[in-house]
Kinemage of the C-alpha trace (Angstrom):
@kinemage 1
@onewidth
@group {chain A} dominant
@subgroup {mainchain}
@vectorlist {calphas} color= white
{ca tyr a 1} P 0.000 0.000 0.000
{ca asp a 2} L 2.881 2.361 -0.648
{ca phe a 3} L 1.052 3.985 -3.554
{ca glu a 4} L 3.789 6.562 -4.145
{ca leu a 5} L 6.428 3.867 -4.609
{ca ala a 6} L 4.038 1.715 -6.630
{ca glu a 7} L 3.372 4.657 -8.936
{ca arg a 8} L 7.096 5.245 -9.445
{ca phe a 9} L 7.581 1.578 -10.398
{ca ala a 10} L 4.516 1.536 -12.658
{ca asp a 11} L 5.585 4.769 -14.359
{ca ala a 12} L 9.079 3.361 -14.928
{ca ala a 13} L 7.556 0.182 -16.361
{ca ala a 14} L 5.321 2.231 -18.681
{ca his a 15} L 8.292 4.271 -19.936
{ca ala a 16} L 10.284 1.071 -20.469
{ca gly a 17} L 7.612 -0.325 -22.797
{ca gly a 18} L 5.439 -2.186 -20.291
{ca gly a 19} L 2.430 -1.625 -22.512
{ca phe a 20} L -1.222 -1.704 -21.569
{ca glu a 21} L -0.824 -3.344 -18.138
{ca ala a 22} L 1.707 -0.752 -16.972
{ca asp a 23} L -0.333 2.153 -18.348
{ca leu a 24} L -3.493 0.811 -16.685
{ca leu a 25} L -1.717 0.537 -13.347
{ca val a 26} L -0.450 4.131 -13.663
{ca ala a 27} L -4.036 5.311 -14.214
{ca glu a 28} L -5.331 3.265 -11.268
{ca leu a 29} L -2.622 4.641 -8.994
{ca ala a 30} L -3.331 8.234 -10.038
{ca ser a 31} L -6.904 7.662 -8.878
{ca leu a 32} L -5.831 5.951 -5.640
{ca arg a 33} L -3.463 8.844 -4.906
{ca gly a 34} L -6.266 11.406 -5.157
{ca arg a 35} L -5.690 12.704 -8.691
{ca pro a 36} L -8.975 11.731 -10.384
{ca asp a 37} L -8.649 14.257 -13.224
{ca asp a 38} L -5.213 12.897 -14.126
{ca ala a 39} L -6.563 9.344 -13.865
{ca glu a 40} L -9.495 10.142 -16.155
{ca arg a 41} L -7.156 11.580 -18.820
{ca arg a 42} L -5.058 8.433 -18.638
{ca tyr a 43} L -8.110 6.157 -18.818
{ca ala a 44} L -9.402 8.078 -21.857
{ca thr a 45} L -6.088 7.457 -23.624
{ca leu a 46} L -6.207 3.780 -22.695
{ca val a 47} L -9.712 3.418 -24.153
{ca glu a 48} L -8.422 4.607 -27.525
{ca gly a 49} L -5.553 2.095 -27.484
{ca ala a 50} L -7.416 -0.902 -26.062
{ca glu a 51} L -6.873 -3.881 -28.358
{ca ser a 52} L -9.309 -6.407 -26.919
{ca glu a 53} L -12.638 -6.714 -25.153
{ca glu a 54} L -10.846 -7.630 -21.957
{ca gln a 55} L -8.751 -4.469 -22.094
{ca arg a 56} L -11.837 -2.320 -22.759
{ca ala a 57} L -13.585 -3.941 -19.786
{ca gln a 58} L -10.565 -3.384 -17.522
{ca val a 59} L -10.403 0.290 -18.472
{ca ala a 60} L -14.149 0.673 -17.939
{ca ala a 61} L -13.915 -0.853 -14.447
{ca gly a 62} L -11.191 1.586 -13.439
{ca arg a 63} L -12.994 4.535 -14.993
{ca leu a 64} L -16.235 3.608 -13.232
{ca asn a 65} L -14.561 3.747 -9.832
{ca asn a 66} L -12.681 6.921 -10.652
{ca leu a 67} L -15.680 8.742 -12.130
{ca thr a 68} L -18.054 7.716 -9.359
{ca phe a 69} L -15.829 8.013 -6.292
{ca gly a 70} L -13.064 10.336 -7.470
{ca leu a 71} L -15.061 12.807 -9.556
{ca ala a 72} L -18.584 12.214 -8.172
{ca asp a 73} L -19.834 11.923 -11.762
{ca trp a 74} L -22.368 9.071 -11.699
{ca asp a 75} L -23.924 10.022 -15.049
{ca thr a 76} L -20.658 9.856 -16.980
{ca gly a 77} L -19.795 6.593 -15.239
{ca met a 78} L -23.084 5.085 -16.384
{ca arg a 79} L -22.483 6.355 -19.932
{ca val a 80} L -19.024 4.734 -19.928
{ca ala a 81} L -20.536 1.467 -18.695
{ca ala a 82} L -23.228 1.517 -21.388
{ca glu a 83} L -20.724 2.312 -24.147
{ca thr a 84} L -18.429 -0.472 -22.991
{ca arg a 85} L -21.255 -3.000 -22.799
{ca ala a 86} L -22.152 -2.119 -26.399
{ca thr a 87} L -18.647 -3.093 -27.561
{ca val a 88} L -18.026 -6.142 -25.353
{ca arg a 89} L -19.571 -9.423 -26.468
{ca asp a 90} L -18.014 -11.808 -23.937
{ca pro a 91} L -20.857 -12.623 -21.510
{ca met a 92} L -18.527 -13.003 -18.510
{ca leu a 93} L -16.981 -9.564 -19.059
{ca thr a 94} L -20.424 -8.047 -19.569
{ca gln a 95} L -21.787 -9.650 -16.405
{ca glu a 96} L -18.828 -8.459 -14.362
{ca leu a 97} L -19.388 -4.933 -15.651
{ca ile a 98} L -23.085 -5.121 -14.715
{ca ala a 99} L -22.158 -6.357 -11.228
{ca arg a 100} L -19.679 -3.506 -10.783
{ca val a 101} L -22.317 -0.997 -11.868
{ca ala a 102} L -24.714 -2.528 -9.325
{ca gly a 103} L -22.044 -2.047 -6.659
{ca leu a 104} L -21.686 1.596 -7.559
{ca gly a 105} L -25.465 1.794 -7.505
{ca leu a 106} L -25.356 0.732 -3.867
{ca ala a 107} L -23.243 3.804 -3.128
{ca ala a 108} L -25.153 6.197 -5.377
{ca gln a 109} L -28.745 4.943 -5.249
{ca gly a 110} L -29.003 2.661 -2.232
{ca pro a 111} L -29.390 -1.052 -1.495
{ca arg a 112} L -32.773 -1.630 -3.159
{ca ala a 113} L -31.493 -0.453 -6.564
{ca ala a 114} L -28.355 -2.552 -6.146
{ca ile a 115} L -30.379 -5.688 -5.351
{ca glu a 116} L -32.645 -5.139 -8.348
{ca ala a 117} L -29.582 -4.925 -10.607
{ca ala a 118} L -27.536 -7.743 -9.039
{ca glu a 119} L -29.986 -10.412 -7.870
{ca pro a 120} L -30.902 -11.631 -11.393
{ca leu a 121} L -27.180 -12.188 -12.062
{ca leu a 122} L -26.786 -14.778 -9.282
{ca ala a 123} L -28.060 -17.643 -11.402
{ca gln a 124} L -26.279 -16.479 -14.568
{ca thr a 125} L -22.731 -15.712 -13.485
{ca glu a 126} L -19.603 -17.544 -12.446
{ca gly a 127} L -16.005 -16.650 -11.732
{ca pro a 128} L -15.187 -13.007 -10.925
{ca ala a 129} L -18.612 -11.820 -12.120
{ca phe a 130} L -20.275 -14.108 -9.561
{ca val a 131} L -18.004 -12.858 -6.776
{ca trp a 132} L -18.702 -9.210 -7.654
{ca thr a 133} L -22.429 -9.907 -7.748
{ca cys a 134} L -22.291 -11.544 -4.328
{ca leu a 135} L -20.285 -8.689 -2.831
{ca val a 136} L -22.927 -6.222 -3.947
{ca leu a 137} L -25.727 -8.430 -2.675
{ca thr a 138} L -24.131 -9.149 0.700
{ca phe a 139} L -23.946 -5.474 1.619
{ca ser a 140} L -27.304 -4.622 0.035
{ca leu a 141} L -29.343 -7.523 1.428
{ca gly a 142} L -28.042 -6.982 4.940
{ca arg a 143} L -28.979 -3.315 4.844
{ca leu a 144} L -32.548 -4.194 3.895
{ca gly a 145} L -32.878 -6.730 6.707
{ca arg a 146} L -32.504 -9.877 4.605
{ca ile a 147} L -29.844 -11.117 6.987
{ca glu a 148} L -29.890 -14.856 6.268
{ca asp a 149} L -29.772 -14.177 2.516
{ca ala a 150} L -26.810 -11.851 3.016
{ca leu a 151} L -24.949 -14.417 5.127
{ca ala a 152} L -25.553 -17.205 2.609
{ca val a 153} L -24.463 -15.110 -0.371
{ca ala a 154} L -21.304 -13.985 1.431
{ca gln a 155} L -20.376 -17.590 2.220
{ca arg a 156} L -20.911 -18.686 -1.393
{ca ala a 157} L -18.849 -15.757 -2.663
{ca gln a 158} L -15.928 -16.448 -0.352
{ca val a 159} L -15.746 -20.074 -1.484
{ca ala a 160} L -15.995 -19.017 -5.135
{ca gln a 161} L -13.273 -16.389 -4.781
{ca glu a 162} L -10.918 -18.794 -3.050
{ca his a 163} L -11.205 -21.103 -6.092
{ca leu a 164} L -10.475 -18.442 -8.741
{ca ser a 165} L -7.343 -18.992 -10.799
{ca glu a 166} L -6.524 -15.245 -10.845
{ca pro a 167} L -6.732 -12.785 -7.937
{ca met a 168} L -9.356 -10.033 -7.849
{ca asp a 169} L -8.865 -6.429 -6.822
{ca trp a 170} L -10.956 -6.998 -3.669
{ca tyr a 171} L -9.719 -9.446 -1.043
{ca pro a 172} L -11.585 -12.562 0.138
{ca trp a 173} L -11.847 -11.109 3.645
{ca phe a 174} L -14.403 -8.584 2.325
{ca his a 175} L -16.911 -11.437 2.480
{ca val a 176} L -16.214 -11.898 6.184
{ca phe a 177} L -16.612 -8.154 6.674
{ca gly a 178} L -19.973 -8.331 4.882
{ca arg a 179} L -21.109 -11.185 7.110
{ca cys a 180} L -20.082 -9.236 10.223
{ca glu a 181} L -21.986 -6.185 8.993
{ca ala a 182} L -25.119 -8.254 8.330
{ca leu a 183} L -24.938 -9.852 11.785
{ca ala a 184} L -24.501 -6.439 13.400
{ca ala a 185} L -27.470 -5.067 11.441
{ca ala a 186} L -29.550 -7.889 12.926
{ca gly a 187} L -28.367 -7.070 16.443
{ca arg a 188} L -26.366 -10.299 16.612
{ca phe a 189} L -23.333 -8.500 17.999
{ca thr a 190} L -21.780 -11.447 19.817
{ca glu a 191} L -21.780 -13.531 16.624
{ca ala a 192} L -20.364 -10.610 14.639
{ca glu a 193} L -17.592 -10.115 17.187
{ca gln a 194} L -16.745 -13.834 17.239
{ca leu a 195} L -16.591 -13.927 13.433
{ca ala a 196} L -14.404 -10.829 13.335
């Protein structure tokens, strides 16, 4: 979590010809270091040079976070998501993008909107898209009092994430955090404390 040092390494890698991955990391770190305008410029450049659906989806995910949390621009974030979905045909990439949008909807519109967007995905997704969907649902369901549903979804997501072949940008312990939050929302403080 030394973002300054990470940015220096990523910038050096980009200048040494590290390509898309290095440039994407530089944009992500600009956002994490509190420079959302700089990050957005970098993401816009990456969109133009993206050579695959996967690259377009990766850029869109970073831009969504940056636009929504860094620049407080929900409308542009939703436009970016819609434009990306129109160019990405891979169902897994599309579903992951929808799940990420649902997660941002939790922050911008509340848990009911997030559940409406994410719950239909539960039966359709697998891999990272499934884990993202479950993360959104765990926090949303618990906040609307559907405690047992939240606990069950969090457990399924943790197992699924632990079996992924590639790491995600959220850690598996977020599922435990979600379970603790749901238990606390139900007044089951002793169980939440024991789990924590």
